[in-house]
C-alpha positions as CSV (number, residue, x, y, z in Angstrom):
1,M,-35.6,-27.7,-28.6
2,S,-33.7,-30.5,-26.9
3,N,-34.2,-31.3,-23.2
4,L,-30.6,-30.1,-22.5
5,T,-31.2,-26.8,-24.2
6,L,-34.5,-26.3,-22.4
7,N,-33.0,-27.2,-19.0
8,L,-30.1,-24.7,-19.6
9,F,-32.7,-22.0,-20.5
10,L,-34.7,-22.7,-17.4
11,V,-31.6,-22.5,-15.2
12,A,-30.5,-19.3,-16.8
13,A,-34.0,-17.8,-16.5
14,T,-34.2,-18.9,-12.8
15,I,-30.8,-17.3,-12.0
16,S,-31.7,-14.1,-13.9
17,I,-35.0,-13.8,-12.1
18,G,-33.3,-14.5,-8.7
19,L,-30.6,-11.9,-9.3
20,A,-33.2,-9.3,-10.5
21,A,-35.3,-10.0,-7.3
22,L,-32.2,-9.6,-5.1
23,E,-31.2,-6.4,-6.9
24,L,-34.7,-5.0,-6.4
25,S,-34.7,-6.1,-2.7
26,L,-31.4,-4.4,-2.1
27,R,-32.6,-1.2,-3.6
28,L,-35.9,-1.3,-1.6
29,V,-34.0,-1.7,1.7
30,G,-31.7,1.1,0.7
31,Y,-28.5,-0.9,0.3
32,N,-26.0,1.3,-1.5
33,K,-22.3,1.0,-0.6
34,P,-20.3,2.0,-3.7
35,M,-16.6,1.7,-4.1
36,V,-15.4,5.1,-3.0
37,Y,-11.8,5.0,-4.3
38,A,-10.3,4.6,-7.7
39,Y,-6.8,4.1,-9.0
40,S,-5.3,7.4,-10.2
41,L,-2.3,8.0,-12.5
42,H,-0.5,10.7,-10.5
43,T,-1.5,9.9,-6.9
44,G,-2.1,6.2,-7.0
45,T,-5.6,6.5,-5.6
46,T,-8.3,9.2,-5.6
47,I,-12.0,9.6,-4.6
48,R,-14.4,8.6,-7.4
49,P,-16.4,11.4,-9.0
50,N,-20.2,11.3,-9.0
51,I,-20.8,8.7,-6.3
52,A,-23.5,8.7,-3.8
53,G,-23.8,6.0,-1.1
54,W,-23.1,4.8,2.4
55,V,-19.6,4.5,3.8
56,E,-19.1,2.3,6.9
57,N,-16.2,3.1,9.3
58,E,-16.6,4.6,12.8
59,A,-20.1,5.7,11.7
60,S,-22.5,5.0,8.9
61,V,-22.1,8.1,6.7
62,F,-23.7,9.0,3.3
63,V,-21.0,10.3,1.0
64,K,-21.7,12.2,-2.2
65,T,-19.1,13.6,-4.7
66,N,-19.4,15.9,-7.7
67,E,-17.8,15.5,-11.1
68,F,-14.4,16.4,-9.7
69,G,-14.5,13.8,-6.9
70,L,-15.0,16.5,-4.3
71,R,-17.5,15.8,-1.5
72,T,-20.7,17.8,-1.5
73,G,-23.8,17.9,0.6
74,V,-26.5,15.3,-0.1
75,D,-28.9,18.0,-1.5
76,A,-26.2,20.1,-3.1
77,P,-27.4,21.5,-6.5
78,A,-25.5,20.6,-9.6
79,D,-25.0,24.3,-10.5
80,G,-23.4,24.9,-7.1
81,Q,-20.3,23.0,-8.0
82,P,-17.0,24.8,-8.2
83,H,-15.5,25.8,-11.5
84,R,-11.9,25.6,-12.4
85,R,-11.8,29.1,-13.7
86,S,-11.0,31.9,-11.3
87,E,-14.0,34.1,-10.3
88,K,-14.4,37.6,-9.2
89,N,-14.7,38.3,-5.5
90,L,-13.8,34.7,-4.7
91,I,-11.4,33.5,-2.1
92,R,-10.6,29.8,-2.6
93,I,-8.9,27.5,-0.1
94,A,-7.7,24.1,-1.1
95,I,-7.0,21.6,1.7
96,I,-4.8,18.5,1.2
97,G,-4.1,15.7,3.6
98,D,-5.3,12.2,4.5
99,S,-8.4,10.6,6.1
100,Y,-8.6,13.1,9.0
101,T,-9.2,15.8,6.4
102,E,-11.2,13.6,4.0
103,S,-13.7,13.3,6.9
104,H,-15.8,10.4,5.6
105,H,-16.4,9.4,9.3
106,V,-18.8,12.3,9.8
107,E,-21.5,13.9,7.8
108,H,-20.4,16.5,5.3
109,E,-22.0,19.4,7.2
110,S,-20.2,18.3,10.4
111,S,-16.7,18.0,8.7
112,F,-14.2,20.7,9.5
113,P,-13.6,21.7,5.8
114,Y,-17.3,22.5,5.5
115,L,-17.4,24.3,8.9
116,L,-14.3,26.3,8.0
117,E,-16.0,27.5,4.8
118,Q,-19.1,28.6,6.8
119,K,-17.1,30.4,9.5
120,L,-14.8,32.2,7.1
121,S,-17.8,33.4,5.0
122,T,-18.9,35.4,8.1
123,C,-15.6,37.1,8.5
124,V,-15.4,38.7,5.0
125,D,-17.5,41.3,3.3
126,P,-20.9,40.0,2.1
127,H,-20.0,40.4,-1.5
128,V,-17.0,38.1,-1.1
129,K,-17.5,34.4,-1.5
130,V,-15.3,31.9,0.4
131,E,-14.9,28.4,-1.0
132,V,-13.1,25.6,0.7
133,L,-12.3,22.6,-1.6
134,N,-11.3,19.4,0.1
135,F,-8.8,17.4,-1.9
136,A,-7.7,15.0,0.9
137,V,-7.9,11.3,0.4
138,S,-7.6,8.5,3.0
139,G,-4.1,7.0,3.3
140,Y,-2.3,9.8,1.4
141,N,1.3,10.5,2.3
142,N,2.9,13.9,1.8
143,V,4.1,13.0,-1.8
144,Q,0.5,12.1,-2.7
145,A,-0.6,15.4,-1.3
146,L,2.0,17.2,-3.4
147,Q,0.8,15.3,-6.5
148,S,-2.8,16.1,-5.7
149,L,-1.9,19.7,-5.5
150,R,-0.2,19.6,-8.9
151,H,-2.7,17.5,-10.8
152,R,-6.0,18.4,-9.1
153,A,-6.1,21.4,-6.8
154,R,-3.9,23.8,-8.8
155,A,-6.4,23.7,-11.7
156,F,-8.9,25.6,-9.4
157,S,-6.4,28.4,-8.8
158,P,-6.6,28.4,-5.0
159,D,-5.6,31.5,-3.0
160,I,-4.6,29.5,0.0
161,V,-3.4,25.9,0.2
162,L,-3.6,24.2,3.6
163,L,-1.7,20.9,4.4
164,V,-3.0,18.9,7.3
165,F,0.1,16.8,8.4
166,H,-0.6,13.5,10.2
167,A,2.7,12.3,11.6
168,N,1.3,8.8,12.5
169,N,1.0,8.1,8.8
170,D,3.1,10.6,6.9
171,L,6.5,9.8,8.3
172,A,6.4,6.1,7.3
173,G,4.1,6.7,4.3
174,N,6.7,8.7,2.4
175,Y,9.2,5.9,2.5
176,R,8.7,3.0,0.1
177,K,10.4,0.3,2.2
178,L,8.1,0.9,5.1
179,E,4.8,1.5,3.2
180,K,5.4,-1.3,0.7
181,N,2.6,-0.3,-1.5
182,P,4.0,-0.5,-5.1
183,Y,1.2,1.7,-6.6
184,V,1.7,5.1,-4.9
185,P,4.4,7.8,-5.2
186,Y,7.3,8.1,-2.7
187,A,10.2,10.3,-2.0
188,E,13.9,9.7,-1.3
189,F,17.2,11.5,-0.8
190,D,19.6,11.2,-3.7
191,N,23.1,12.6,-2.8
192,G,21.4,14.8,-0.3
193,D,18.7,16.2,-2.6
194,L,15.0,15.4,-2.6
195,K,13.9,13.1,-5.4
196,L,10.3,12.0,-6.1
197,D,9.8,8.3,-6.9
198,L,7.0,8.2,-9.4
199,S,8.0,4.9,-10.9
200,F,4.6,3.4,-10.2
201,E,3.1,5.4,-13.0
202,E,4.9,3.2,-15.6
203,D,4.3,-0.1,-13.8
204,A,2.5,-2.5,-16.1
205,V,0.3,-4.0,-13.4
206,F,-0.7,-0.5,-12.2
207,Q,-1.6,0.5,-15.7
208,Q,-3.8,-2.5,-15.9
209,K,-5.5,-1.7,-12.7
210,L,-5.9,1.9,-13.9
211,R,-7.9,0.7,-16.8
212,W,-9.6,-2.5,-15.9
213,S,-10.1,-2.3,-12.1
214,N,-11.5,1.1,-12.4
215,L,-13.9,0.0,-15.2
216,R,-15.0,-3.1,-13.2
217,N,-15.7,-1.0,-10.1
218,D,-17.5,1.6,-12.1
219,V,-19.9,-1.1,-13.3
220,S,-20.1,-2.6,-9.8
221,N,-21.1,0.8,-8.4
222,Q,-24.2,0.8,-10.6
223,I,-25.5,-2.7,-9.5
224,R,-26.3,-3.4,-5.9
225,V,-25.8,-7.1,-6.2
226,L,-22.2,-6.5,-7.4
227,Q,-21.7,-4.0,-4.6
228,L,-22.8,-6.6,-2.1
229,L,-20.3,-9.2,-3.5
230,T,-17.5,-6.7,-3.8
231,N,-17.9,-5.5,-0.2
232,A,-18.2,-9.1,1.1
233,Y,-15.0,-10.0,-0.6
234,G,-13.3,-6.9,0.9
235,T,-14.6,-7.9,4.3
236,I,-13.0,-11.3,4.0
237,V,-9.7,-9.9,2.8
238,N,-9.6,-7.4,5.7
239,W,-10.6,-10.1,8.2
240,R,-7.7,-12.3,7.0
241,A,-5.3,-9.4,7.2
242,R,-6.3,-8.7,10.8
243,A,-6.1,-12.3,11.8
244,A,-2.6,-12.6,10.4
245,H,-1.5,-9.8,12.8
246,A,-3.4,-11.0,15.9
247,P,-3.2,-11.7,18.7
248,N,-0.7,-9.5,20.5
249,H,1.3,-8.8,17.3
250,K,3.9,-6.1,17.8
251,P,6.3,-4.8,15.2
252,P,10.0,-5.8,15.8
253,Q,12.1,-3.3,17.6
254,R,15.8,-2.6,17.4
255,E,17.7,-4.0,20.3
256,D,19.5,-0.7,20.9
257,S,16.4,1.4,20.7
258,S,15.2,3.5,23.7
259,S,12.5,6.0,24.3
260,A,13.9,9.5,24.1
261,S,12.3,12.4,25.9
262,S,14.4,15.2,24.5
263,L,13.0,17.3,21.7
264,G,16.4,17.6,20.1
265,P,17.1,15.3,17.2
266,P,19.8,12.6,17.6
267,A,22.9,12.5,15.4
268,L,22.2,11.5,11.8
269,Q,24.2,9.2,9.6
270,A,26.6,11.1,7.4
271,N,24.8,10.2,4.2
272,R,21.0,10.2,4.2
273,S,21.1,8.5,0.8
274,D,22.3,5.3,2.5
275,Y,18.7,4.6,3.6
276,F,17.6,4.5,0.0
277,K,20.2,2.1,-1.4
278,T,18.8,-1.1,-2.8
279,D,20.7,-3.2,-0.3
280,F,19.4,-1.3,2.8
281,I,16.8,-3.3,4.6
282,P,14.9,-1.4,7.4
283,A,14.3,-4.6,9.4
284,G,13.0,-3.7,12.9
285,L,13.0,0.1,12.1
286,T,9.8,2.1,12.5
287,A,8.7,5.7,12.3
288,S,8.5,7.8,15.5
289,G,4.9,8.9,14.9
290,E,3.1,11.9,16.4
291,H,4.0,11.8,20.1
292,H,7.7,10.8,20.4
293,P,10.8,12.5,19.1
294,P,13.0,10.4,16.8
295,R,15.1,7.9,18.7
296,D,17.7,7.1,16.0
297,G,19.1,8.3,12.7
298,F,16.5,6.4,10.6
299,Q,13.6,8.1,12.3
300,E,15.2,11.5,12.1
301,M,15.7,10.8,8.3
302,L,12.0,10.2,8.0
303,W,11.2,13.5,9.6
304,Q,13.7,15.3,7.3
305,L,12.2,13.5,4.3
306,A,8.7,14.7,5.2
307,E,10.0,18.2,5.8
308,A,11.7,18.2,2.4
309,V,8.4,17.2,0.7
310,V,6.5,19.9,2.6
311,R,9.1,22.5,1.6
312,R,8.5,21.4,-2.0
313,I,4.8,21.8,-1.6
314,A,5.3,25.3,-0.2
315,E,7.6,26.2,-3.2
316,D,4.9,25.0,-5.6
317,V,2.2,27.0,-3.9
318,H,4.2,30.2,-3.7
319,A,5.2,29.9,-7.4
320,T,1.5,30.4,-8.2
321,G,1.3,33.5,-5.9
322,A,-0.9,31.7,-3.4
323,S,-0.3,31.4,0.4
324,F,0.7,28.1,2.0
325,W,-0.4,27.1,5.5
326,L,0.5,24.1,7.6
327,T,-1.2,22.4,10.5
328,A,-0.8,19.1,12.2
329,T,-3.3,16.6,13.6
330,A,-3.4,15.9,17.3
331,T,-4.8,12.5,18.2
332,G,-4.9,9.7,20.7
333,A,-3.4,10.3,24.1
334,A,-2.3,13.8,23.2
335,I,-6.0,15.0,23.4
336,A,-7.4,12.5,25.9
337,P,-9.8,14.3,28.3
338,S,-8.2,12.9,31.5
339,Q,-4.6,13.2,32.7
340,E,-4.5,9.4,33.2
341,G,-5.4,9.0,29.5
342,R,-2.7,11.3,28.4
343,Q,-0.1,9.4,30.4
344,Q,-1.0,6.0,29.1
345,N,1.0,4.1,26.5
346,D,4.3,5.3,28.1
347,I,4.1,8.7,26.4
348,P,6.3,11.2,28.2
349,D,4.7,14.6,29.1
350,D,7.1,16.5,26.8
351,G,6.5,14.0,24.0
352,H,2.7,14.6,23.6
353,A,3.1,17.5,21.2
354,Y,6.4,16.6,19.5
355,A,5.0,16.7,16.0
356,T,3.2,20.0,16.7
357,Q,6.4,21.5,18.2
358,R,8.7,20.3,15.4
359,L,6.4,21.4,12.6
360,S,5.9,24.8,14.2
361,R,9.7,25.3,14.3
362,F,10.0,24.0,10.8
363,A,7.3,26.3,9.4
364,A,8.9,29.3,11.0
365,S,12.3,28.3,9.5
366,I,10.8,28.4,5.9
367,G,8.5,31.4,6.5
368,I,5.1,29.8,6.4
369,P,2.2,30.1,8.9
370,F,1.5,27.2,11.2
371,V,-1.7,26.5,13.1
372,S,-1.5,24.4,16.2
373,L,-4.6,22.3,16.8
374,R,-3.5,20.3,19.9
375,E,-4.1,23.1,22.5
376,A,-7.7,23.7,21.3
377,L,-8.5,20.0,21.0
378,L,-7.0,19.2,24.4
379,R,-8.9,22.2,26.0
380,K,-12.2,21.1,24.5
381,A,-11.7,17.5,25.6
382,S,-10.6,18.5,29.1
383,T,-13.4,21.0,29.7
384,S,-16.2,18.9,28.2
385,G,-15.0,15.6,29.5
386,N,-15.6,14.1,26.0
387,N,-13.2,12.0,24.0
388,L,-13.0,13.7,20.7
389,E,-12.2,10.4,18.9
390,Y,-15.1,8.3,20.4
391,F,-18.1,7.3,18.3
392,E,-20.9,6.4,20.7
393,K,-23.3,4.6,18.2
394,K,-20.7,2.0,17.3
395,N,-18.8,2.2,20.5
396,V,-15.5,2.6,18.7
397,H,-12.6,5.0,18.7
398,G,-11.0,6.4,15.6
399,H,-10.8,9.8,13.8
400,W,-12.1,13.0,15.2
401,N,-15.8,12.9,15.9
402,V,-18.3,15.7,15.4
403,L,-17.1,17.7,18.4
404,G,-13.5,17.2,17.3
405,H,-14.3,18.5,13.8
406,A,-16.1,21.5,15.2
407,T,-13.1,22.4,17.3
408,V,-10.7,22.0,14.4
409,G,-13.0,24.1,12.1
410,E,-13.2,26.9,14.7
411,T,-9.5,26.9,15.4
412,L,-8.5,27.1,11.7
413,A,-11.1,29.8,11.1
414,N,-9.8,31.9,13.9
415,A,-6.3,31.7,12.5
416,L,-7.2,32.3,8.8
417,C,-9.9,35.0,9.2
418,P,-7.4,37.9,9.9
419,H,-5.3,36.7,7.0
420,L,-8.3,36.8,4.7
421,K,-9.1,40.4,5.8
422,E,-5.6,41.8,5.6
423,K,-3.6,39.7,3.1
424,I,-5.9,38.4,0.4
425,V,-6.5,40.8,-2.5
426,V,-10.0,40.1,-3.7
427,K,-10.2,39.4,-7.4
């Protein structure tokens, strides 16, 4: 054996021993932060099946999923997993939405989908089983929720489908030219009719990510050293992204924009399809979000686009004989515990609940039940003096905390319980 060959062998052996020692050390200290999300053909992204590890956001939370990518308790038995077939004396509820519903910022047993299942189980006969399946994924727009219903939730034959609408994401998220993510589905108006934009499914780069990125991350999830490197790379990318938008970065605004306080929509352009033409550039245009009514035709179009997608979801659900329910998140200043907090950020008093009020009217117009969360969340925050989006351990604000989830779970259970007793025909 030549000296060069021997030296190379010694270097390789040293590196291998070092990596093995690092891998063992990471496992001994409990480091386990897998990639939670994967590329998915119909929705763009989804939650990985059969993962178990720590997720870092507003809190350090252990997340475990089953073979369907549905979150379970840490000690959940394998034989307790849901089956796609319909079962006797089973009432199944499927929830679709984004990160507020995904609930990876609180423990599974503190999340409102879990609490909803527990509370509803006490309002039906003992021989009836209530099962709440949470298909929500962080970042989902309404079209992704629709696709998740069609390609994931519907296989479980739910009796009720609940969409949790989050206006701060959904309005912009449905529109390709604002979201700018080439690998998710969108919606548009084509000559006045709703059209789903699923072109990403045929994109060559996406197809490559679907195969190779998912495979690479599957391997990474099994090796702690690779997890560490992957998460370090992600941290650097996110830091650079934040640095590019700081400090004091504000999105451009239209010169003629003004804050409206009326709940009535402004006049809309004659042809909504104009906003989807290739030569239309939404420079300086933004979505209105949860608190404010639309201030111009573009923002009103985004609302109407979201409503059209929700209507399509309702049609899909009703076609299966199931019931469709709608609710809306209430966040930020709308549920601040103090009046001063609710008046900050130049939010008018009658604008706090715009999304809730609009969606309530919309639900009534198409004949579906709507559950308002804002009143209960605001009442809980005001009476307890607690901010329902504050996480004390990390001293950060974000999604609903444990108290917020408890309030949402109780509110939804109170609304759904009479329906389960009177409307659901037990199989």
